[in-house]
C-alpha positions as CSV (number, residue, x, y, z in Angstrom):
1,M,65.3,4.6,112.1
2,S,68.2,4.4,114.5
3,N,68.4,5.5,118.0
4,E,71.9,6.5,117.8
5,D,73.2,10.0,118.7
6,P,73.3,11.7,115.2
7,T,76.1,14.1,116.6
8,H,78.4,11.1,117.4
9,D,80.4,9.7,114.4
10,G,81.5,6.7,116.1
11,A,85.2,8.1,116.6
12,P,86.5,8.3,120.3
13,P,86.7,11.7,121.8
14,A,89.9,13.6,121.0
15,D,91.3,13.3,124.5
16,E,91.0,9.5,124.2
17,V,92.8,9.2,120.9
18,A,96.0,7.3,121.2
19,V,98.8,9.5,120.5
20,A,102.5,8.9,120.3
21,P,104.2,10.4,123.4
22,D,106.5,12.7,121.4
23,I,103.6,14.0,119.4
24,R,101.7,14.5,122.8
25,R,104.8,16.5,124.3
26,I,104.8,18.7,121.2
27,L,101.2,19.5,121.3
28,E,101.4,20.2,125.0
29,S,104.4,22.5,124.6
30,P,104.0,26.0,125.4
31,A,106.0,26.7,122.0
32,F,103.1,24.9,120.1
33,A,100.4,26.8,121.8
34,E,102.2,30.0,121.0
35,L,102.4,29.0,117.5
36,R,98.9,28.0,117.3
37,T,97.7,31.2,118.8
38,R,99.8,33.2,116.5
39,R,98.9,31.4,113.4
40,R,95.2,31.6,114.2
41,R,95.4,35.3,114.8
42,F,97.2,36.1,111.6
43,A,95.2,33.8,109.5
44,A,92.1,35.4,111.0
45,L,93.4,39.0,110.2
46,L,94.2,38.2,106.7
47,T,90.8,36.4,106.2
48,V,88.9,39.4,107.4
49,L,91.0,41.8,105.2
50,M,90.5,39.8,102.1
51,L,86.7,39.4,102.7
52,A,86.6,43.3,103.2
53,I,88.4,43.7,100.1
54,Y,86.2,41.2,98.1
55,Y,82.8,42.0,99.6
56,G,83.6,45.9,99.5
57,F,84.0,45.2,95.7
58,I,80.8,43.3,95.5
59,V,78.9,46.0,97.4
60,A,80.3,48.7,95.1
61,I,79.0,46.6,92.1
62,A,75.6,46.2,93.7
63,F,75.1,49.8,95.3
64,A,77.3,52.0,93.2
65,P,77.3,50.6,89.5
66,G,77.4,54.2,88.1
67,W,80.6,55.0,90.1
68,L,82.4,51.8,89.0
69,A,81.4,52.8,85.4
70,T,83.2,56.1,85.6
71,P,85.5,56.2,82.5
72,I,89.2,56.7,83.7
73,S,91.0,56.3,80.3
74,G,89.3,55.7,76.9
75,V,87.1,52.6,77.4
76,I,88.6,51.5,80.6
77,T,86.3,52.1,83.8
78,L,87.1,52.5,87.3
79,G,85.7,49.0,87.9
80,I,88.2,47.3,86.0
81,P,91.4,48.4,88.0
82,L,89.4,47.7,91.1
83,G,88.3,44.3,90.1
84,L,92.3,43.5,89.1
85,G,93.0,45.0,92.6
86,V,91.0,42.4,94.3
87,I,92.7,39.7,92.6
88,V,96.2,41.4,93.3
89,A,95.2,41.7,96.8
90,A,94.5,38.0,97.1
91,I,97.8,37.2,95.5
92,V,99.8,39.7,97.8
93,L,98.0,38.4,101.0
94,T,98.8,35.0,100.0
95,G,102.4,36.0,99.9
96,V,102.4,37.6,103.0
97,Y,101.1,34.5,104.9
98,V,103.7,32.3,103.0
99,R,106.6,34.7,104.0
100,R,105.5,34.6,107.5
101,A,104.8,30.8,107.6
102,N,108.3,30.3,106.2
103,G,109.8,32.5,108.8
104,E,108.1,33.0,112.1
105,F,106.0,30.1,112.0
106,D,108.7,27.6,110.9
107,R,111.0,28.9,113.9
108,L,108.2,28.5,116.1
109,T,107.5,25.0,115.0
110,A,111.3,24.1,115.4
111,T,111.2,25.5,118.9
112,A,108.2,23.3,119.7
113,I,109.9,20.1,118.2
114,R,113.1,20.8,120.2
115,S,111.3,21.5,123.6
116,A,109.6,18.2,123.1
117,Q,112.7,16.3,122.5
118,S,114.3,17.7,125.7
């Protein structure tokens, strides 16, 4: 049995890692901090939204199967379009993220790089 700290993987702490000066300037720039904050908030919002949609559907399956079994047209029940809606929501939310990443986040990235080059 080893006496080593199991929480330490042998890598140096992040503040001791050798980073190229231009990369360090980018990481320490206010523009990069803004990018990181906006991206995290937006990703968290979309994650919570998708989890609410998905687990809402799962809860409906578990606790209201009769409601989901309500016929809406012939053999089509309410559960079928709601299940498809979960899939469509995932695709739409992915598209929303990609659109914002290719617009606002790319502009903030370019700003962070330019500010580091100055």
